[in-house]
C-alpha angles and dihedrals in degrees: 000000000000126000092255092051090053091049092049092048092049090049092051091048091051092051091047092050092049090049090051088054090059091049095056110107113251093231088066091055095044092062115104096238098059090045091051092047091050091051093049093044091055092052092046093050092048091049091050091050092051091048094049094046092047100045105023133087109165108305095339134086110234126197109201142124093309093076097059089042091055090046090052090049092049092050093050091047090052088053088051095242118171113274094240090055090049092053093045094048094048092047090049091049093053092044094050093046090051092045092053091045095237095122116018 
């Protein structure tokens, strides 16, 4: 299988999956359980993305300035700080740690 064949196959599968989503009866989606599963799945996928981007570098686990920056962001989000302040504070935390050489 060539790369272009794989891309074409993946594209067809994506279109088919999206079409199946439109064919699902609305009464199935209005039930509380599917709505709850969709909400929890979104949170789980976002948490996994944050974990992979924070700790991963290829096949290795890296401990560097990103971990304290994410912890600062989580703390500020728990205190309900504005999102721009959260981003700025976590970026500043990572930058200062790298500047001081504590977490390369």
